[in-house]
N, C-alpha and C positions, 0 to 999 in steps of 0.2 A: 433299233430300240435303245440299245446301250448308248449310242451316240446322242440320241435325244435326251436321255437322262443326264448324260455328262454335260450337255449344253445348258440344261436347265439349272444344274448345280452350279455351273460356272457363272451363269447369269445371277443366281441368288447370291453367290459369294461376292460378285462384283457390286451388286446393289448394297449388300451389307457393308462392304468396304467403303463404298461411296458415302453411305449414311453415317458411318463412324467418322469419316473425314469431315463431313459437314458439321456434325455435332461437336467434334474437337475444335473445328474452326470457330464455331459459335461460342463455345466455352472460353476459348483463348481470347476471343474478341471482348467478351464481357469482363474477363479478368483484367485485360489491358485497360478497359474503360474505368473499372473500379480503382485500379492502381493509379491511373492518371488523375482520377478525381481525388484520391487520397493525397497525392503529391501536391495538387493545387490547393487543397484544403490546408495541408501542413504549411505550405508557403504563405498562404493568407494569414494563418495563425502566427507564424514567425514574424511577418511584417507587422501584424497588429501588436504583438508583444514588443517589438522593437520601437514602434511608434509610441506605445504607452510608456516604455522605459525612457524614451527620449523626452516625452512630455514631462515626466516626473523630474528628470534631470534638469530640463530647461526651467521648470518652476523653481527648483531648489537654487539654481544658478541666479535667477532673477531676484529671489528673496535674499540670497547671500550678497549680491551686488547692492541691493537696496539697504540692507542692514549695515554693510561695510561702509557705504557712502555716508549714511546718517552718523555712524560711529566716528568716522574720520572727521566729519564737520563738527561733531559734538565735543571732541577731545579738548579743544582750547577752553571750553567753558568750565572744565574741571580743575583748572589751575589759574592762579592770579598772581600778579606782580605787586610787591610791596616795597616801600622805600623807608630807610631808617633815618630819622631826623633827631638831632640833639635838641630836645625841647627844654626850655628854661621856664619853669612854672613860677614866674615872677608875679607876686600879687598885684603890683602896680600895672603890669601889662594885662593881667587878667581882669582888672577893675573889680577886685574882690573886696567887699566890705567886711565879710566874716567868712567862716568856714561852714556856714549852714547850707543845707541842700538847695534852698531857693536861690541863694547867692551863687552856688556852683552851677546851677542850671542856666543862669543868665550871664555867666562870665564871658569875657571877650577872648575866645579861643582862637579866633581868626588872626588876631594881632600876634599871638604867641607863635603861631605857625609861620607867619610872614617873617618875623624876626629870625626864626631858625633858618628859613630858606635864604634870606638875604645874607645871613652870616656865612652860609655855605658857598654863596656865589657873590662875593663882594664887588665884582666887576660889573654886575647888573645895576645900572643907575636909573635909566629912564622909566617913566611910569608904564609905558606900553610894554617894555621888556619885563618889568616886574609882574605885570598881569599875565603875560605869557608863561613866566616861570611858575606863578601860582597855579596856573591851569594844569600843570603836570600832576597835581594831586586830585584825589577824588573829592567830591562835594561832601563826603561823609567824614572827612578828616577832623572837622571840629567836634563831631559827636564821638569820635574815637578818643580824643583827648578828654572830653567831658566824662565819658564812662570810666576812663582810667582814673581820673581825679576823684570822682565820686566813690569809686571802689577803695581808694587809698588817699585820704585827706592829707596824710603826712608828706605827700609829694610837693605840697605848696612850699615855694622857696628853694626847691632843689632843681638840679638839671639832670634829666633822664633821657636815655635813648628810647624812642617810641617808633614802632613800625606802623606806617600809614599806607592805605591803599593808593595806588596810582590811578589816574583817570583812565576811562575805558579806551580812549584813543591811544594813550601811551601804552596801555596793556596790550592792545592789538598790535601796535607797532613792534613791541618787544617779542611778541609771539611769532611774528613774521621773520624774526632773526635777520634784520637788514645788515647791510654793510656799515662799517664803523663811521658814524657821523653822517650817514646818508639820510636824506629827508624821506618821510613816508607820506601816506595818503592824507592824513590830517595832522601830521607833525612836521614842522618846517626844519630847516637845517640848523637854526639856532637852538631850538628845543632838542634836536637830535644830539647836538654837542653837549648840552647840559646832561642829558640822559647818559651819554657815554662817560662823562666825568663821574657820575654817580656809580656807574658800573665799575670803573677803574678803582674807585674807593670801596668796592664791595658793599655798597649801601643799598643795592637792589637785590631782592630775593624772590624766587618763584615758590609759591606755596599752593597746597591743595585748597581749592575753593570750597570750604565748608559752608560758606554763606549761601551758596546756591541751594543747599538743602535746608538751611535754617532760617532764611529770610523770606518775606513775602515779595510781592511785585514792587517794582520801582521804576521811575522814569530814567534813572541812571543805570546803564547796563551792568556796571561793575558791582552794583548793590542788589540787582534783581535776583530773586530766588523762586523756587517752586513750592515752598512749604504751604503757602496760603492756598494755591490751586490744588495741591495734593490733598490737603485736609478737606477742602470743599468737595473734591471728587469722592473722597472716602465717606463723608457724611451723606452726600447725594446717593451714592451707590447703596449705602446702608438703608436709607429710607426706601429706595426702589426695591431692594430685596425683601424688606419686611412687609411691604405692601403687595408686590406683584406675585411673589412665590406662594404664600398661603392662599391668596384669592385665586390665582391661576390653577393651582392643584385642586382646590375645593370645587371650582367650576367644572374642571375636567372630570373629576370623580362623580359629581352629581349627574352630569350629562351622560356619562357612560354607564353608571351603575344604578341610578335611581330615577332619572327623568323618564316620563312616558314618551314614546315615539309618536308625536303628533305634529300638527302644523306649527305650533308655537316653538317647539324645540328645533324644528327645521329652519324657522326664521332666525332663531338665535344662532344656529350653526352657520348659516349664510352670512350673518352680520359679523361673526367672529372671523371668518375667513376673509371678508372684505376689509375689516379693520387692520389685518396684517399687511395689507397692501396700501394703506393710506400714507401719503407723504408725511414725514416726521414734523415738518413745519406746521401742519394742521393741528397737531397736538399742542404745539407751542401757542398757537392762536387760541386754542381752547383754554389752556392754562391762564393766558393773559385775560381773556374775557370772563371766565367763570371763577377760577381759583383766586385771582388777584382782585379783579374789579368787583365781583359779587361777594365773595367770602372775605375779602379784605386781608388776605395773608401777605406778608412782606415780600417785596420784590427782591430779586437776587439771592434768595434764601435757599439753602439745600433742601428744606422741606418742600417748597414749591417745585424745585427742580426734580426731586424724587417722585412727587406725585405725577408730574407730567411724564417722566420717563416710565413710571409704572403703567400708566395708561397705554403707552406705546409698546411696552414689553409684554403686557398681558396676553394679547392674541398669540404671540409666538409660544409662550409657556403653555397656554391652554391647548393649542393644536398638538404640540409635541407630547404633552401629558396624556391627551386622549389617545393618541396613537400607541403610546407605551402601555396604557391600561388595557386597550383593546387587544394587545398582543399577549396578554396573560392567558394561558390555556384555560378553557372552560372547566376542565376537570378539577382545577384548584377550587373554583367556586362551588362546584357540585360536591366535592369532598368535604368542604367546610360546612356547607348547608346540611349535608348528610349526617354529620356528627352532632348536629343541633345548634350550630352557630347562627346568629341572626344575620340579616343582610348587612347591617352596620358593622358587626364584628368581622364578617367575611371581607367587606370592602377595606376596612382599616387594618385588620390583622393579617390578611393574606394577600389581597390583590395589590394594595398600595405598596407594601415592602418589595414585592416582586417587580413592580413597575418603576420603582424609585430610580434605578440606574438610567433608564430612558428619560424620566422626568428631569433628573439632574442635567442630562445632556441638553434638553430644551432650555433649562434655566441658564446654562452656560452661554448658549447661543443668544438668548434674550439679553442677558447682562452684558455680554461683550458688545452687542449692538447698542445698548444704552450707554456704555462707557465711551464709545466713540462719537456720540451724537453731539452736534453743535447747534444746529438750526433751531430746535425747540427751546434751547436754553437762551439763545439770543433774544427770543421773543419775550421772555420773562425777566430780562434785565441782567442776566448773569455775565454780560459782556462788559459791565462797568469796571473801571479801574479801581481795584480794591487792594489796599496795602496790608491791612490788618489780617491776621490769621484767624479764621472763625473758630469758635469754641462750642457753639450749639447749632442745631439745625435751623434756627431762626435768624442767625447772624448773616450779614451780607457776605457773600462768597462768590468765587468763580471756580471753574473746573479746568482740568488740564487741557482738554481740546480747545476750549475758548482761550486759555492762556497762550497756547501754541499759535492760535489764529492771531491774537493781538501782537505777539512778538514777531511773527512772520511779516506783519504789516508795518513794523517799525523801521525807520530809515537808518538807525545806527547800525554800523557794521557788526558790533559785538553781539547784537541780538540774534544774528544768524547762528552762532554757536549755541546760544542759549535755547533757540528754537529746536535745534537738533537734539540737544541734551534733554529737553523736556519731552521730546518724542520718545527717547530711550526710557525715560521714567514712566511714561504712559504704557509703553510696551512691557516693561518690567511689572507694572501693576496688573496688566492683563494676564501676563504669564503666571504670576503668583495666584491670581484668582482662578485661573484654569487648573493649575496644579492642585489647589485645595479642593476644587470640585471633583477632579479626577480621583483624588484619594478617597473622598466620601463615596463616590460611585463604586470604587473597588470594594469598599467596606460593605456596601449594600448588596453587591453581587455575591459576596461570600455568604 
């Protein structure tokens, strides 16, 4: 009997021991699986973080390479070479009848410059060589003398040193820093010798090219500047902002806060979303067909360009503004209505200020898109060659993207540096615009 009892106890103990081992084994197996799963998950997260960091670094490297390349190519555009000539303001050479302004405007300044050049190089005798010598100077040399003489009439009959711009080919040749007397791409060995002589005499000087920022466009690279295009861009962006921002925010506020939810508002929403995807050149065709041909507004004017870009920018501002207004907590509206505010007071006094940071973000995106657009402006004539700097929104003008397009298509080598420099000006304009909007957004967030 005792043996039977002992055997049953042993069997029970054996079963319990086996069961514990099985449970321990199962528990250990689950722990291993969870641990292995966590390790795999952590490895995936590490790989994802590394890939994300690599993508960010790659993006920064590409942007840095792009900006560095543009800056390197733009540097030659920010300085220019001038030559000093001893100019004799002889009234007989100038063909002056009197010292009146009309007589000074029509004086023969070319003859005076030629006399100075030929006196500097008496060995140059042939007509062909004299023409080559005169080509060392910019076509603006005569106007430099004219402006100087008009500013000081007492210079008539005197001999004065005058600094005059060199031609763009000579300027590019000097920027390449060639070997002494070596010919260049568009400068032959004879001209290179004359240039070297002027350098030895310390009559050539490199100066900061202030004309790049104070002159309008020109056929001559050494005279071309971005002031006209920059002013046109400023006026066009001003018209775009004044039209698109109030209209876009008002439309978004109405659709979110006041408009009934029915079929018509659904159709409006679908059309707004579709307009955001319409190619920009379509808006240019619309501006040409309606704004210019029907309403008779002037071509190439910042007013027309601003209206066209406003139509293109509106969908972006409306969509971003609606999303920002929708993100305002309903409790803000309920609290304002609960203390007796009208729906209008709630929308303009509480909802709109809270949504303004997001609205400004949408406006930044829309304006940045408009700033870089070229296709719609080409359709309304802003691709024209315009020398004068615009003063009003109805004057003929061009914009920086179109100016960059025109210069990039020019065969003269000096326009390559001008193109890169204009790109830097455009990027600086965009940066200033974004910084201003970010400051306003920070202010509204507070």
